C-alpha positions as CSV (number, residue, x, y, z in Angstrom):
1,M,6.7,-25.1,0.4
2,R,5.5,-23.7,3.6
3,L,6.7,-20.3,4.6
4,G,7.4,-19.0,8.0
5,L,6.3,-15.4,8.1
6,C,7.0,-13.3,11.1
7,V,5.0,-10.1,11.7
8,L,7.4,-7.5,13.1
9,G,5.5,-5.0,15.2
10,C,2.2,-5.9,16.7
11,G,0.2,-2.6,16.2
12,S,-3.4,-2.4,15.1
13,F,-3.0,-3.0,11.5
14,A,-0.8,-6.0,12.1
15,G,-3.8,-7.6,13.6
16,V,-5.8,-6.8,10.3
17,F,-3.1,-8.5,8.4
18,A,-2.8,-11.5,10.6
19,R,-6.5,-12.0,10.6
20,A,-6.7,-11.8,6.8
21,V,-3.7,-14.4,6.4
22,S,-4.8,-16.7,9.2
23,R,-8.1,-17.1,7.7
24,S,-7.4,-17.2,4.1
25,V,-4.1,-18.1,3.1
26,D,-2.6,-21.7,3.3
27,E,1.0,-22.8,3.7
28,I,1.9,-19.7,5.8
29,D,3.1,-20.4,9.4
30,L,2.9,-17.1,11.3
31,F,5.1,-15.7,14.1
32,F,4.9,-12.5,15.9
33,A,7.5,-10.2,17.3
34,S,7.1,-7.2,19.6
35,R,9.3,-5.3,22.1
36,D,6.4,-6.2,24.4
37,L,6.6,-10.0,24.8
38,A,3.2,-10.4,26.2
39,R,1.6,-8.7,23.3
40,A,3.5,-10.7,20.9
41,R,2.1,-13.9,22.8
42,E,-1.4,-12.3,22.7
43,Y,-1.4,-12.0,18.8
44,A,0.1,-15.4,18.4
45,G,-2.6,-16.9,20.5
46,R,-5.4,-15.0,18.7
47,F,-4.1,-15.6,15.3
48,N,-2.9,-19.1,15.5
49,G,0.6,-18.2,15.6
50,V,3.4,-20.7,15.8
51,D,5.5,-18.7,18.3
52,A,6.2,-15.2,19.7
53,F,9.5,-13.0,20.3
54,G,10.0,-10.3,22.6
55,D,12.7,-8.7,20.5
56,Y,13.1,-8.3,16.8
57,D,16.6,-9.7,16.8
58,S,15.7,-13.1,17.9
59,A,12.8,-13.3,15.3
60,A,15.1,-12.4,12.5
61,S,17.6,-14.9,13.4
62,D,15.4,-17.8,14.2
63,P,15.9,-20.7,11.5
64,R,12.0,-21.1,11.4
65,V,11.4,-17.8,10.2
66,D,11.8,-17.4,6.4
67,A,10.5,-13.9,5.7
68,I,9.7,-10.9,7.8
69,Y,6.7,-8.6,7.4
70,V,7.7,-5.1,8.6
71,C,4.8,-3.6,10.1
72,T,6.6,-0.9,12.0
73,P,6.3,3.0,12.0
74,H,7.6,4.5,8.6
75,H,10.9,5.8,10.0
76,L,11.9,2.4,11.2
77,H,11.6,0.4,7.8
78,R,14.9,0.8,6.7
79,E,16.3,-0.4,10.1
80,H,14.2,-3.4,10.1
81,V,14.6,-4.2,6.4
82,A,18.3,-4.3,7.1
83,L,17.8,-6.7,10.0
84,A,15.8,-9.0,7.9
85,A,18.1,-8.9,4.8
86,G,21.2,-9.2,7.1
87,N,19.8,-12.6,8.4
88,G,18.9,-13.9,5.0
89,K,15.1,-13.3,5.3
90,H,12.8,-12.3,2.6
91,V,10.9,-9.0,3.3
92,L,7.3,-7.7,3.0
93,V,7.6,-4.1,4.0
94,E,4.4,-2.0,4.7
95,K,3.8,1.0,2.7
96,P,5.2,3.4,2.2
97,I,8.5,1.8,1.6
98,A,10.1,4.5,3.6
99,G,9.8,8.2,4.3
100,T,12.8,9.4,2.2
101,M,14.3,8.2,-1.3
102,A,17.6,7.7,0.3
103,D,16.1,5.2,2.8
104,A,14.0,3.5,0.0
105,Q,16.9,3.1,-2.2
106,A,19.2,1.7,0.6
107,M,16.5,-0.8,1.4
108,V,16.4,-2.0,-2.2
109,E,20.1,-2.4,-2.4
110,Q,20.2,-4.2,1.0
111,A,17.9,-6.8,-0.2
112,S,19.5,-7.2,-3.5
113,S,22.9,-7.7,-1.9
114,A,21.6,-10.2,0.3
115,G,19.7,-12.2,-2.4
116,V,16.3,-12.0,-0.8
117,N,13.1,-10.7,-2.1
118,L,11.7,-7.2,-1.2
119,M,8.0,-6.8,-1.8
120,V,6.0,-3.5,-0.9
121,A,2.8,-4.5,0.9
122,E,0.6,-2.4,-1.5
123,N,-2.5,-4.2,-1.1
124,Y,-4.7,-1.8,-3.1
125,R,-3.0,-3.3,-6.2
126,F,-4.6,-6.8,-5.3
127,L,-8.2,-5.6,-4.6
128,P,-10.5,-7.5,-6.9
129,P,-12.1,-4.2,-8.5
130,V,-8.6,-2.8,-9.3
131,Q,-7.4,-6.0,-10.7
132,V,-10.6,-6.2,-12.9
133,A,-10.2,-2.7,-13.9
134,K,-6.7,-3.0,-15.1
135,N,-7.6,-6.2,-17.1
136,L,-10.6,-4.4,-18.8
137,A,-8.2,-1.5,-19.7
138,D,-5.5,-3.6,-21.0
139,Q,-8.1,-5.5,-23.0
140,G,-9.1,-2.1,-24.8
141,R,-12.7,-2.5,-23.3
142,L,-12.5,1.1,-22.3
143,G,-10.9,2.3,-25.3
144,Q,-8.2,5.0,-24.8
145,I,-8.1,5.8,-21.2
146,R,-8.5,9.6,-20.5
147,L,-9.2,10.0,-16.8
148,V,-8.6,7.8,-13.6
149,Q,-10.1,9.2,-10.4
150,F,-9.9,8.3,-6.6
151,Q,-11.8,9.6,-3.8
152,E,-11.9,9.0,-0.1
153,Q,-13.2,11.3,2.8
154,Y,-13.3,9.6,6.0
155,P,-12.7,10.9,9.6
156,F,-9.4,9.5,11.2
157,R,-7.5,11.1,13.9
158,P,-3.6,10.3,13.6
159,L,-2.2,9.7,16.9
160,G,1.5,9.0,18.2
161,W,4.0,8.5,15.5
162,R,1.5,9.2,12.8
163,N,0.9,12.8,13.9
164,Q,4.8,13.5,13.8
165,R,5.7,14.6,10.5
166,E,9.4,13.7,10.8
167,L,8.3,10.1,11.9
168,N,5.5,9.5,9.5
169,G,7.1,11.3,6.6
170,G,4.0,13.8,6.2
171,G,0.5,13.3,6.7
172,V,-2.7,11.8,4.9
173,L,-0.9,11.6,1.5
174,I,2.0,9.2,2.5
175,D,-0.1,7.3,4.9
176,G,-3.3,6.3,3.2
177,G,-2.9,8.5,0.1
178,I,-0.2,6.5,-1.2
179,H,-2.4,3.7,-1.9
180,K,-4.3,5.8,-4.4
181,F,-0.9,7.0,-6.1
182,S,0.0,3.4,-6.6
183,A,-3.3,2.1,-7.9
184,L,-3.6,5.3,-10.1
185,A,-0.1,4.6,-11.6
186,Y,-1.2,0.9,-12.2
187,L,-4.2,1.9,-14.1
188,S,-3.0,5.0,-16.0
189,G,0.9,4.4,-16.2
190,R,3.3,6.5,-14.5
191,P,2.5,10.1,-14.1
192,S,5.1,12.7,-15.2
193,Q,3.4,15.8,-13.7
194,V,2.0,16.2,-10.3
195,F,0.0,19.2,-9.1
196,A,-1.3,19.2,-5.5
197,Q,-3.3,21.6,-3.3
198,K,-4.1,21.3,0.4
199,V,-7.5,21.3,1.8
200,L,-8.1,23.6,4.7
201,P,-7.2,21.7,8.0
202,G,-10.3,20.0,9.5
203,Q,-8.6,18.8,12.7
204,P,-6.9,20.8,15.4
205,R,-3.1,20.4,16.4
206,L,-2.1,18.1,13.4
207,D,1.5,18.2,12.4
208,A,0.8,17.5,8.7
209,E,-1.7,17.7,6.1
210,D,-5.3,16.1,6.5
211,G,-6.8,16.7,3.0
212,V,-5.3,17.0,-0.4
213,V,-6.5,17.2,-4.0
214,V,-4.1,16.0,-6.4
215,V,-4.0,16.2,-10.4
216,T,-1.6,14.0,-12.3
217,R,-0.7,13.8,-16.0
218,T,1.1,11.1,-18.0
219,D,3.3,11.7,-21.1
220,D,0.5,10.4,-22.9
221,G,-2.0,13.0,-21.6
222,I,-4.0,10.6,-19.2
223,V,-5.3,12.6,-16.3
224,G,-5.5,11.4,-12.8
225,L,-7.5,12.9,-9.8
226,I,-7.1,12.0,-6.2
227,N,-9.2,13.5,-3.5
228,H,-8.1,12.2,0.0
229,S,-9.2,13.6,3.3
230,W,-9.1,12.5,6.9
231,S,-11.3,15.2,8.2
232,V,-14.8,15.0,6.8
233,A,-17.5,14.2,9.0
234,P,-20.1,12.3,8.7
235,P,-18.0,9.9,6.6
236,T,-18.8,8.9,3.1
237,P,-20.0,5.3,3.1
238,H,-17.2,4.2,0.8
239,S,-14.4,5.3,-1.1
240,W,-14.6,5.0,-4.7
241,F,-12.7,5.0,-7.9
242,A,-13.6,5.4,-11.6
243,V,-11.8,4.9,-15.0
244,S,-13.1,6.8,-18.1
245,G,-12.1,5.9,-21.6
246,T,-13.1,6.8,-25.2
247,A,-15.4,3.6,-25.4
248,G,-16.4,3.0,-21.9
249,Y,-16.4,3.8,-18.2
250,L,-16.1,1.9,-15.0
251,Y,-17.0,2.5,-11.4
252,S,-16.3,0.6,-8.1
253,E,-15.7,0.9,-4.3
254,P,-12.6,-0.9,-3.2
255,G,-13.7,-3.5,-0.9
256,Q,-17.1,-4.1,-2.3
257,P,-17.8,-7.4,-4.4
258,W,-18.8,-5.7,-7.7
259,L,-17.8,-3.4,-10.5
260,R,-20.2,-1.2,-12.8
261,L,-19.2,-1.2,-16.5
262,L,-20.7,0.9,-19.1
263,V,-19.8,0.3,-22.7
264,G,-21.8,2.3,-25.4
265,D,-25.5,1.8,-24.3
266,N,-25.0,-1.4,-22.4
267,E,-24.5,-1.4,-18.4
268,T,-23.1,-4.5,-16.7
269,I,-22.6,-5.1,-13.0
270,L,-19.7,-7.5,-12.6
271,D,-19.9,-9.7,-9.4
272,L,-16.5,-10.0,-7.8
273,E,-14.8,-12.0,-5.0
274,A,-15.8,-10.4,-1.6
275,D,-12.3,-9.2,-0.4
276,S,-12.3,-6.0,1.6
277,N,-8.5,-5.3,1.7
278,G,-6.6,-7.4,-0.7
279,L,-4.2,-8.7,1.8
280,A,-4.6,-12.5,1.1
281,P,-3.8,-12.4,-2.5
282,M,-0.8,-9.9,-1.7
283,V,0.5,-12.6,0.7
284,R,0.0,-15.3,-1.7
285,E,2.0,-13.4,-4.4
286,F,4.8,-12.8,-2.0
287,H,4.8,-16.4,-1.3
288,R,4.9,-17.6,-4.9
289,S,7.7,-15.0,-5.8
290,I,9.7,-16.8,-3.1
291,A,8.9,-20.4,-4.1
292,E,9.4,-19.7,-7.9
293,N,12.6,-17.6,-7.2
294,R,11.5,-14.5,-8.9
295,E,10.7,-10.9,-8.4
296,P,7.3,-10.1,-6.7
297,T,4.9,-8.1,-8.8
298,M,5.0,-5.1,-6.4
299,T,8.8,-4.7,-6.2
300,G,11.0,-2.1,-4.2
301,R,11.4,-0.2,-7.4
302,E,7.7,0.2,-7.6
303,G,7.6,1.2,-4.1
304,I,10.4,3.7,-4.8
305,A,8.3,5.2,-7.6
306,D,5.1,5.4,-5.5
307,L,7.1,7.3,-2.8
308,A,8.5,9.8,-5.5
309,L,4.8,10.6,-6.4
310,V,4.0,11.4,-2.8
311,L,7.1,13.5,-2.3
312,K,6.6,15.4,-5.6
313,A,3.0,16.2,-4.6
314,H,4.3,17.6,-1.4
315,E,6.8,19.6,-3.5
316,S,3.9,20.9,-5.4
317,M,2.0,22.0,-2.4
318,D,5.0,23.8,-1.0
319,T,5.7,25.8,-4.3
320,G,2.1,26.2,-5.6
321,L,3.3,24.9,-8.9
322,P,3.2,21.5,-10.8
323,A,6.2,19.2,-10.0
324,M,7.9,17.1,-12.8
325,L,8.9,13.5,-12.5
326,P,11.6,11.8,-14.5
């Protein structure tokens, strides 16, 4: 089964996505849609696209298109998921699923009513080190998980809609930090408590937070720690994550083809597939879920749960107190 997948929105990350898909995923026919037809055609030419559209309605109604990848600003996700679902197209929507719980829940309901798959494009879940860490934890190689940590400090200047709190839904947490929330929940289980503190601003004239430290706790007592900042210079070479258990410890840097595992006195470096972003396996899973008529592994409900963590972290930052989740 070939899948006609249209990239809706031709911004910079759409190019990263298209490059990964065009190089690594078979049986996908790429289309591109932008409100600027010349830009859509340029992307189609650069990434071996089948065709280009100068408006989103034409893309969603084209019979050659089976699915839509929504890569538009966060505040437009609900509108564009409704457009796709209303035309019977499966939907891969960029993270965060939306900026508000109301929008996110409406999107899941729209897809369900239309009988189409809705998958959140949470590529961190598909990074080889994260997948291997999950398998090792599930096999009990680390014993009882005690602590999961994610760290990223990198100078990034949000521009345009990304620097407008109402359009982005916040700052660093909802934009890049939600990757860490999603992967942390995947490895530790869903937190029931979140405590967050802003780091002092590192960039002038930002409309939202650019650095946050977050501590989470599950009902089982597993602690999570996220330190994510846009404002550190010079940048750290790589972001990293670590999982500590009663019997072992692992460390890796997402995007790097290795994972360091320590169990007792034995240290092992596991060689992994070289995959810097996890996009290709994510798209393969989306394609398989459609072909097999089943839910994808990263469902809209998972996207809602990740968004809830971010919003509760914002609540904690505002009150100075831990915030509880159901």
